[in-house]
BATORNU-73693 format. One record per residue (C-alpha): residue number from 1; x, y, z. Coordinates in nm, 3 decimals, decimal comma. Example, Ala and Ser with C-alpha at 12.3 -4.5 7.8 and 13.67 -1.06 7.14 Angstrom:
BATORNU-73693
SITE   resi      east     north        up
SITE      1     1,230    -0,450     0,780
SITE      2     1,367    -0,106     0,714
END
This chain:
BATORNU-73693
SITE   resi      east     north        up
SITE      1     1,408    24,730   -16,139
SITE      2     1,379    24,710   -15,793
SITE      3     1,359    25,022   -15,582
SITE      4     1,456    24,987   -15,202
SITE      5     1,252    25,245   -15,034
SITE      6     1,359    25,388   -14,635
SITE      7     1,697    25,196   -14,619
SITE      8     1,953    25,301   -14,370
SITE      9     2,291    25,381   -14,512
SITE     10     2,644    25,382   -14,252
SITE     11     2,782    25,680   -14,374
SITE     12     3,165    25,502   -14,412
SITE     13     3,027    25,246   -14,625
SITE     14     2,801    25,510   -14,900
SITE     15     2,988    25,725   -15,145
SITE     16     2,812    25,989   -15,350
SITE     17     2,519    26,064   -15,096
SITE     18     2,525    26,213   -14,736
SITE     19     2,196    26,116   -14,583
SITE     20     2,147    25,819   -14,331
SITE     21     1,825    25,717   -14,500
SITE     22     1,747    25,693   -14,883
SITE     23     1,585    25,512   -15,161
SITE     24     1,759    25,278   -15,369
SITE     25     1,713    25,200   -15,745
SITE     26     1,922    24,929   -15,860
SITE     27     1,860    24,684   -16,140
SITE     28     2,014    24,295   -16,192
SITE     29     2,350    24,437   -16,186
SITE     30     2,428    24,804   -16,049
SITE     31     2,276    25,084   -15,832
SITE     32     2,130    25,306   -16,047
SITE     33     2,051    25,549   -15,815
SITE     34     2,032    25,677   -15,454
SITE     35     1,823    25,928   -15,298
SITE     36     1,612    26,114   -15,076
SITE     37     1,350    25,885   -14,970
SITE     38     1,019    25,955   -15,198
SITE     39     1,216    26,108   -15,481
SITE     40     1,308    25,806   -15,714
SITE     41     0,984    25,831   -15,917
SITE     42     0,927    25,398   -16,000
SITE     43     0,767    25,286   -16,362
SITE     44     0,482    25,031   -16,326
SITE     45     0,694    24,721   -16,397
SITE     46     0,920    24,850   -16,078
SITE     47     0,926    24,633   -15,778
SITE     48     0,914    24,810   -15,449
SITE     49     1,012    24,668   -15,171
SITE     50     0,994    24,867   -14,839
SITE     51     1,307    24,818   -14,630
SITE     52     1,139    25,029   -14,339
SITE     53     1,446    25,118   -14,199
SITE     54     1,646    24,887   -14,153
SITE     55     2,043    24,859   -14,260
SITE     56     2,158    24,824   -14,633
SITE     57     2,530    24,744   -14,672
SITE     58     2,720    24,601   -14,956
SITE     59     2,785    24,248   -15,029
SITE     60     3,046    24,099   -14,796
SITE     61     3,363    23,902   -14,841
SITE     62     3,523    23,636   -14,689
SITE     63     3,897    23,686   -14,774
SITE     64     3,931    23,309   -14,598
SITE     65     3,704    23,058   -14,659
SITE     66     3,774    22,664   -14,773
SITE     67     3,438    22,566   -14,923
SITE     68     3,546    22,193   -14,939
SITE     69     3,574    22,210   -14,570
SITE     70     3,222    21,992   -14,460
SITE     71     3,338    21,922   -14,080
SITE     72     3,672    21,876   -13,893
SITE     73     3,664    21,505   -14,016
SITE     74     3,973    21,504   -14,173
SITE     75     4,012    21,150   -14,291
SITE     76     3,673    21,140   -14,442
SITE     77     3,720    21,471   -14,605
SITE     78     4,063    21,301   -14,793
SITE     79     3,866    21,012   -14,895
SITE     80     3,610    21,226   -15,062
SITE     81     3,584    21,176   -15,417
SITE     82     3,567    21,432   -15,676
SITE     83     3,176    21,451   -15,702
SITE     84     3,073    21,473   -15,343
SITE     85     3,314    21,720   -15,295
SITE     86     3,227    21,940   -15,601
SITE     87     2,843    21,930   -15,445
SITE     88     2,963    22,009   -15,101
SITE     89     3,120    22,325   -15,238
SITE     90     2,850    22,393   -15,387
SITE     91     2,646    22,382   -15,117
SITE     92     2,860    22,520   -14,892
SITE     93     2,906    22,884   -15,129
SITE     94     2,464    22,873   -15,142
SITE     95     2,452    22,939   -14,763
SITE     96     2,736    23,166   -14,779
SITE     97     2,525    23,362   -15,020
SITE     98     2,212    23,308   -14,837
SITE     99     2,415    23,534   -14,541
SITE    100     2,531    23,785   -14,769
SITE    101     2,854    23,699   -14,855
SITE    102     2,884    23,789   -15,245
SITE    103     3,282    23,733   -15,291
SITE    104     3,469    23,445   -15,100
SITE    105     3,840    23,385   -15,165
SITE    106     3,898    23,010   -15,123
SITE    107     4,224    22,961   -14,929
SITE    108     4,247    22,610   -15,020
SITE    109     4,066    22,317   -15,168
SITE    110     4,043    21,973   -15,289
SITE    111     3,991    21,840   -15,634
SITE    112     4,006    22,181   -15,837
SITE    113     3,644    22,197   -15,733
SITE    114     3,564    22,633   -15,661
SITE    115     3,779    22,680   -16,030
SITE    116     3,472    22,473   -16,162
SITE    117     3,209    22,575   -15,992
SITE    118     3,360    22,925   -16,070
SITE    119     3,320    22,892   -16,435
SITE    120     2,994    22,731   -16,379
SITE    121     2,849    23,070   -16,211
SITE    122     3,030    23,282   -16,525
SITE    123     2,793    23,079   -16,731
SITE    124     2,521    23,125   -16,556
SITE    125     2,460    22,769   -16,436
SITE    126     2,449    22,835   -16,064
SITE    127     2,420    23,171   -15,852
SITE    128     2,667    23,120   -15,579
SITE    129     2,927    23,396   -15,478
SITE    130     3,230    23,484   -15,712
SITE    131     3,517    23,282   -15,606
SITE    132     3,888    23,382   -15,594
SITE    133     4,101    23,005   -15,588
SITE    134     4,408    22,903   -15,511
SITE    135     4,385    22,561   -15,585
SITE    136     4,623    22,280   -15,339
SITE    137     4,821    22,475   -15,088
SITE    138     5,194    22,436   -15,157
SITE    139     5,412    22,285   -14,812
SITE    140     5,703    22,183   -14,710
SITE    141     5,749    21,839   -14,626
SITE    142     5,670    21,856   -14,235
SITE    143     5,481    21,693   -13,947
SITE    144     5,115    21,603   -13,971
SITE    145     5,101    21,621   -14,380
SITE    146     4,867    21,328   -14,448
SITE    147     4,559    21,545   -14,210
SITE    148     4,508    21,741   -14,501
SITE    149     4,642    21,508   -14,731
SITE    150     4,362    21,600   -15,029
SITE    151     4,463    21,972   -14,980
SITE    152     4,821    22,020   -14,982
SITE    153     5,095    21,943   -15,273
SITE    154     5,476    21,896   -15,128
SITE    155     5,736    22,152   -15,220
SITE    156     6,096    22,089   -15,088
SITE    157     6,286    22,295   -15,311
SITE    158     6,252    22,648   -15,551
SITE    159     6,254    22,429   -15,813
SITE    160     5,981    22,281   -15,695
SITE    161     5,789    22,577   -15,542
SITE    162     5,815    22,713   -15,952
SITE    163     5,628    22,368   -16,095
SITE    164     5,418    22,326   -15,801
SITE    165     5,260    22,704   -15,900
SITE    166     5,241    22,705   -16,231
SITE    167     5,046    22,392   -16,224
SITE    168     4,793    22,539   -15,981
SITE    169     4,767    22,865   -16,237
SITE    170     4,730    22,613   -16,526
SITE    171     4,439    22,457   -16,423
SITE    172     4,214    22,791   -16,374
SITE    173     4,289    22,928   -15,990
SITE    174     4,343    23,306   -15,963
SITE    175     4,664    23,293   -15,687
SITE    176     4,869    23,071   -15,477
SITE    177     4,857    22,981   -15,107
SITE    178     5,216    22,884   -14,892
SITE    179     5,268    22,743   -14,573
SITE    180     5,518    22,917   -14,377
SITE    181     5,398    22,826   -14,070
SITE    182     5,312    22,530   -13,883
SITE    183     4,937    22,496   -13,786
SITE    184     4,645    22,439   -13,524
SITE    185     4,520    22,153   -13,733
SITE    186     4,789    21,950   -13,846
SITE    187     4,851    21,669   -13,599
SITE    188     5,222    21,706   -13,472
SITE    189     5,239    22,054   -13,591
SITE    190     5,354    22,373   -13,438
SITE    191     5,172    22,672   -13,524
SITE    192     5,460    22,894   -13,387
SITE    193     5,714    22,747   -13,594
SITE    194     5,878    22,838   -13,957
SITE    195     5,892    22,539   -14,199
SITE    196     5,959    22,733   -14,542
SITE    197     6,259    22,857   -14,647
SITE    198     6,251    23,224   -14,780
SITE    199     6,368    23,183   -15,086
SITE    200     6,072    22,875   -15,145
SITE    201     5,818    23,134   -15,055
SITE    202     5,993    23,398   -15,296
SITE    203     5,976    23,166   -15,553
SITE    204     5,584    23,123   -15,538
SITE    205     5,578    23,526   -15,581
SITE    206     5,801    23,555   -15,867
SITE    207     5,560    23,253   -16,053
SITE    208     5,234    23,473   -15,937
SITE    209     5,403    23,801   -16,054
SITE    210     5,441    23,612   -16,401
SITE    211     5,074    23,601   -16,400
SITE    212     4,937    23,958   -16,237
SITE    213     4,865    23,724   -15,910
SITE    214     4,975    23,720   -15,609
SITE    215     5,096    23,444   -15,292
SITE    216     4,873    23,394   -14,990
SITE    217     5,053    23,340   -14,680
SITE    218     4,947    23,079   -14,383
SITE    219     5,149    23,294   -14,100
SITE    220     5,120    23,236   -13,724
SITE    221     5,440    23,323   -13,619
SITE    222     5,627    23,652   -13,613
SITE    223     5,885    23,523   -13,721
SITE    224     5,686    23,345   -14,000
SITE    225     5,494    23,661   -14,101
SITE    226     5,825    23,863   -14,146
SITE    227     5,989    23,607   -14,378
SITE    228     5,653    23,613   -14,581
SITE    229     5,670    23,961   -14,617
SITE    230     6,054    23,982   -14,716
SITE    231     5,959    23,705   -14,958
SITE    232     5,698    23,981   -15,150
SITE    233     5,344    23,782   -15,048
SITE    234     5,021    23,997   -15,073
SITE    235     4,858    23,876   -14,760
SITE    236     4,955    23,709   -14,440
SITE    237     4,676    23,531   -14,307
SITE    238     4,613    23,472   -13,909
SITE    239     4,891    23,600   -13,809
SITE    240     4,839    23,494   -13,395
SITE    241     5,169    23,585   -13,257
SITE    242     5,239    23,898   -13,477
SITE    243     5,470    24,149   -13,273
SITE    244     5,624    24,479   -13,329
SITE    245     5,805    24,430   -13,569
SITE    246     5,610    24,244   -13,856
SITE    247     5,323    24,514   -13,745
SITE    248     5,604    24,757   -13,844
SITE    249     5,676    24,606   -14,178
SITE    250     5,314    24,594   -14,265
SITE    251     5,243    24,929   -14,187
SITE    252     5,551    25,046   -14,405
SITE    253     5,431    24,831   -14,673
SITE    254     5,168    24,932   -14,931
SITE    255     5,140    24,595   -15,077
SITE    256     5,083    24,341   -14,806
SITE    257     4,807    24,269   -14,576
SITE    258     4,698    24,072   -14,257
SITE    259     4,376    23,905   -14,249
SITE    260     4,292    23,773   -13,910
SITE    261     4,025    23,465   -13,857
SITE    262     3,886    23,527   -13,547
SITE    263     3,596    23,248   -13,569
SITE    264     3,846    22,957   -13,652
SITE    265     3,994    23,057   -13,329
SITE    266     3,631    23,061   -13,077
SITE    267     3,526    22,732   -13,278
SITE    268     3,876    22,571   -13,193
SITE    269     3,790    22,594   -12,824
SITE    270     3,448    22,408   -12,879
SITE    271     3,552    22,128   -12,681
SITE    272     3,207    21,977   -12,705
SITE    273     3,323    21,890   -13,067
SITE    274     3,412    21,582   -13,102
SITE    275     3,548    21,600   -13,424
SITE    276     3,836    21,858   -13,271
SITE    277     4,157    21,631   -13,182
SITE    278     4,238    21,628   -12,835
SITE    279     4,639    21,752   -13,024
SITE    280     4,453    22,079   -13,205
SITE    281     4,251    22,165   -12,875
SITE    282     4,541    22,147   -12,644
SITE    283     4,770    22,393   -12,853
SITE    284     4,457    22,617   -12,927
SITE    285     4,431    22,661   -12,547
SITE    286     4,753    22,715   -12,513
SITE    287     4,786    23,006   -12,760
SITE    288     4,470    23,176   -12,668
SITE    289     4,596    23,453   -12,470
SITE    290     4,886    23,502   -12,670
SITE    291     4,689    23,514   -13,000
SITE    292     4,415    23,762   -12,862
SITE    293     4,653    23,996   -12,765
SITE    294     4,866    23,994   -13,057
SITE    295     4,574    24,046   -13,311
SITE    296     4,418    24,316   -13,090
SITE    297     4,739    24,515   -13,093
SITE    298     4,809    24,463   -13,486
SITE    299     4,406    24,644   -13,475
SITE    300     4,517    24,873   -13,230
SITE    301     4,811    25,002   -13,467
SITE    302     4,602    25,101   -13,718
SITE    303     4,656    24,821   -13,961
SITE    304     4,375    24,746   -14,260
SITE    305     4,297    24,394   -14,166
SITE    306     4,071    24,169   -14,396
SITE    307     3,793    23,967   -14,348
SITE    308     3,843    23,588   -14,330
SITE    309     3,689    23,269   -14,143
SITE    310     3,848    22,931   -14,220
SITE    311     3,587    22,769   -14,044
SITE    312     3,348    22,455   -14,183
SITE    313     3,026    22,405   -14,310
SITE    314     2,872    22,297   -14,037
SITE    315     2,995    22,558   -13,797
SITE    316     2,925    22,821   -14,032
SITE    317     2,551    22,749   -14,056
SITE    318     2,505    22,671   -13,669
SITE    319     2,670    23,020   -13,592
SITE    320     2,523    23,322   -13,834
SITE    321     2,769    23,590   -13,817
SITE    322     3,023    23,377   -13,659
SITE    323     3,316    23,611   -13,780
SITE    324     3,134    23,923   -13,697
SITE    325     3,086    23,822   -13,371
SITE    326     3,422    23,682   -13,335
SITE    327     3,597    24,011   -13,410
SITE    328     3,377    24,128   -13,039
SITE    329     3,439    23,843   -12,835
SITE    330     3,741    23,680   -12,956
SITE    331     3,911    24,001   -13,059
SITE    332     3,802    24,342   -12,954
SITE    333     3,736    24,545   -13,281
SITE    334     3,494    24,803   -13,264
SITE    335     3,136    24,750   -13,472
SITE    336     3,226    24,995   -13,736
SITE    337     3,553    24,854   -13,788
SITE    338     3,415    24,502   -13,814
SITE    339     3,165    24,624   -14,090
SITE    340     3,454    24,795   -14,260
SITE    341     3,634    24,511   -14,264
SITE    342     3,402    24,236   -14,404
SITE    343     3,337    24,527   -14,688
SITE    344     3,536    24,832   -14,797
SITE    345     3,862    24,724   -14,645
SITE    346     3,828    24,343   -14,818
SITE    347     3,679    24,490   -15,162
SITE    348     4,018    24,707   -15,148
SITE    349     4,251    24,394   -15,046
SITE    350     4,049    24,182   -15,330
SITE    351     4,167    24,436   -15,554
SITE    352     3,745    24,435   -15,632
SITE    353     3,664    24,809   -15,495
SITE    354     3,623    24,954   -15,838
SITE    355     3,282    24,767   -15,856
SITE    356     3,219    24,656   -15,496
SITE    357     3,253    24,705   -15,118
SITE    358     3,060    25,053   -15,085
SITE    359     2,739    25,143   -15,145
SITE    360     2,737    25,389   -15,459
SITE    361     2,569    25,482   -15,796
SITE    362     2,693    25,260   -16,071
SITE    363     2,896    24,985   -15,839
SITE    364     2,739    24,657   -15,844
SITE    365     2,350    24,576   -15,695
SITE    366     2,567    24,332   -15,443
SITE    367     2,367    24,462   -15,145
SITE    368     2,242    24,297   -14,803
SITE    369     1,938    24,402   -14,598
SITE    370     2,015    24,402   -14,203
SITE    371     1,785    24,402   -13,949
SITE    372     1,880    24,704   -13,685
SITE    373     2,186    24,868   -13,695
SITE    374     2,501    24,676   -13,680
SITE    375     2,751    24,987   -13,673
SITE    376     2,568    25,011   -13,289
SITE    377     2,539    24,665   -13,175
SITE    378     2,703    24,368   -13,430
SITE    379     2,547    24,107   -13,214
SITE    380     2,233    24,182   -13,458
SITE    381     2,457    23,971   -13,762
SITE    382     2,379    23,670   -13,529
SITE    383     2,065    23,629   -13,766
SITE    384     2,074    23,612   -14,154
SITE    385     1,974    23,948   -14,321
SITE    386     1,642    23,984   -14,376
SITE    387     1,750    24,037   -14,789
SITE    388     2,031    23,970   -15,001
SITE    389     2,033    24,113   -15,342
SITE    390     2,270    23,945   -15,598
SITE    391     2,315    23,879   -15,949
SITE    392     1,962    23,955   -16,020
SITE    393     1,859    23,710   -15,729
SITE    394     1,660    23,787   -15,441
SITE    395     1,702    23,595   -15,128
SITE    396     1,439    23,652   -14,859
SITE    397     1,524    23,496   -14,486
END
């Protein structure tokens, strides 16, 4: 047992306890008790850690990650061997855990590496965040596909979609990722263009539903978002140019959610990063203002928004708390809402809220201690957490 003393709690992220300060008793798996400071008796074998009034948070989610993405050198990534990719994926996952992330939804990975890593995690061979995997990304034939040669599975009819989706599930993946619009980083790609047919996307949804799963749609343009919603996808990613009609469709749909990705928006404007091509940089500059306005409008409309980042390993390590900061600098989200998006809301979207997303007796003991008060000053997230508790491991930064 571990007794965490003098924890500062955020009411919106806590269930079954009303105080702002608490002692929290945990074991390797569960939160056993939450009570007023000084009221939990500790046995001799109980380890006691004084949190000293710092903030205790639930483990974070990233619902849009690419663990194979060690850098933006896409040509090099296309040539990486399965073994090299596997070690990159493991290393990136460990850095995610050190930063307080205990659940990652990987939205595209070469060589099926995330599936293998999740199997190793479940066997107890490694300790990394739990992984939700999509495998190869389904995409129509399109300009710039060669940029992500090792990441894409090209499909050009409902029949090809059906086979490819079934193959990803056969390999052990949990969901399907589909390119509905063009992308910033595909050379010659147009993020505003719809590139998929509705019947093709709908076929992927049919296959996923047979597996009690869902489809994740890459969607920048408003028309692409609306096509994806009509086709029955579960989450629409990025939503850079979302319009009023698409926002209304999401508000009326209880089975489709938006996952914003702010950090990649900031990072794609980094002129000092030689690995970001001039073509991609130009597109990022061209659409910067409309993306910020569009996503802010969706937020102001009250949509439940998931927490995603879409960044490479180098940027993740260089900028601790990148997505937290991006949501106040790139977008204009309230600090408390950012924390809800990273925890409670994303747990609900990932359908894991019965055990994760809030601090509650009986839920998983996946906890993060942050120095300061992130609900009042999100910039404290620029430092790594003081502690991360996950699956019996205590990470002290």
